[in-house]
Residue, then its C-alpha position, 0 to 999 in steps of 0.5 A: m904336716n899337710i896343710c889341712d891336717n889341723h882342720l881334718e882332725h875335726v871334720r865329720t864324714l857324712p854320706f852324700s845322702k845326709v849332706l842332701t838333708l842339712a839345713p845351712a845353719e846345721m852345716a855352719q854350726s858343724s864346722y870346727i873352723i867356723a866355730q873357732h872364728f865365731e869364738y874369736l869375734k866374740r872375744q874381740a867384742q868382749s875386749i872392747c873397752q867401752s862398755d856400752l860399745r861393747e854390749k851394742v856390738l855383742a848384741i849385734l853378733m848374737n842377733p844382727s836383726p834389721t830393727f831400723m825396719k821396724k819403722l818401715a814395716r808397712q808397704s807404703m813407707q817402704q815405697q816412700k823410702i824407695e822414692q826418696l833414694g831414687a830421687e837422690g840417684f841412690y837406687q833404681r830397680q834391678r832384675y835377676g833374670t826375669r825377677i825384680i830383686p826387692l831393695f827390702p828382703a822378706c823378714d818375719d820379725f825385724l826385731v829377729a835376725p832371719q838367720s844367725f850371724d854364724s850361718a850366713p854366707g859372706s857374699g853372693y853365690f859364686r863369690h867370696h865366702a858364699y857358703p854357711g858360716g862365710l860371713v864369720l870367716h870373712t869378718s874374722v879374717n878382716l878383723q885380724s888384719a885390721l888389728g895386724m896392721k894397728a900393731v904394725y902402724e903403732q910400732s912403725y910410726g909411734f902412735s896409738v890407733n883405736a882398737d874398739v873403733l876398729i873392731a866395732a867397724q869390722i864386725l858391724h859392716d857386713c852384719q846385714k848379710t844375714w838379712v839380704l843373703q838368705w838361703l833359698d830352698n835349692g842351696r843358693i842364696f837370694p841376690q841383694a839389690s845395689l844401693a848407692r853403688t854398693g851391696s845394699h847390706h852396706v847401707f842397711g848396716l849403716a842404717e842399723s848402727i845408726t838406729r842403734c846409736f852407735p858413736a859417730e866415729v864407729i859408724i864413719a869407719q864402718a862406712c869406710a870399709h868399702n872405699h878409701l879416703g884421699a880421692k874425691d870420687a872414693e870419699g863421694d861413695i862413703v858420703g853417699w853410703i852415710r847419706a842413704a842410711c840417713i835417708l832410711t832412718d830419718t836422720d840428719p848426717v851432719h847434725e849427728g856429726y856423720l858429715s862435715l858441715d857442707g854435708w858432702t865430705l867426712p868430718k875433718p881431720r879424718p882419723l886413721e881408723n877409717c883407713i885402717t878398716h878399709l884396709g882390713d876389709h881386703n880378704w875378698v881380694v884373695s878369696l873371690p878369685a880363688s873361689q871362681w878358680m875352685n868351682p869349675l874343678l868342684e863341678k867336675i868331681a861332682q859329676d865324677e865322683y857323685g854321679l850328678t848330672i848337668n841339671d844337678i849341677n844347676g840345682r840343689p844336689y850340687y849346691q848342697l854338696r858345695n855348701y857343705l864341703y866349703s862350710q867345713i874346709t873353706t873354698l880358699l883352703f880347698y883352692q890351696v890344696y889345688a894350687t900346691q898339690g893338685e887335682q888328686a889331692v882335691r879329690q881325696l880331700v872331698r871324699k874325706l868329707v862326703v862319701p858317695d852313697 
């Protein structure tokens, strides 16, 4: 069987002119693969044993709004937090070309996510899962990896790993990409600021979990997704993310049990769920280079097959084509076709999805 056959039976073939009109949410919600992975996330959230934790995780999946920002709605409050974060060395103003990247992106209502969990990208443009629905696929694969490692460790070493913590931490840790990675009119993604030496979404996700009163062990595991334990500098990053989130939420991290009594390490002994959460969050190691290797070929195909100009490649016509193709098949599957079957197979697959007008 061709490696794409199981996906191709569910793919819609559209004319290029129609693809140009689609909103990101329409692309994602028409994707069979994204729908399947979103259902997986909901099933796993439903499987959480602790009822309060289960309901809170499901609420995030259905509306990942940045509710922690309600207290920071006024510009004066946001500026105060920017100054506090800057004083701690967590933030400095950044630029994207000639523009300043705002730390706090626009949001009409902090109780409603700017976009749904299943339409958001998984990372910044030209990085991993940077297409509509990419967040769902990235989160799903990471969660499957974490639960797979849970099974391996339990079988190999004979101890139990808390599935509730792993499921919650993986689903939560990127949830604020729905806020900071909003789609622009030209089909690209709004750039996010760096905060405490990582993408701002990570700290914002922790702030949201704190605001929604998630258990300390879940918040700590969530924080560990972006770095490993066991090395002083690495744990220092995790501590910094927690401290930055606590600045945003006016929370005492020691009192809440997020940090040890000295305020500079995680509580000891450190649960192994923290380490497994970090190991699970490594889908990007495969998907990021695949995306970077795939993009030049897709640009070439866009010019050859659809008559796009260099200006089009740097504008909405190409971004719309790219977003639709990747949302339906994924960047990684396109690249695997390229690596195993060659350029002509990729061209055939592209034409299967989008017919030139």
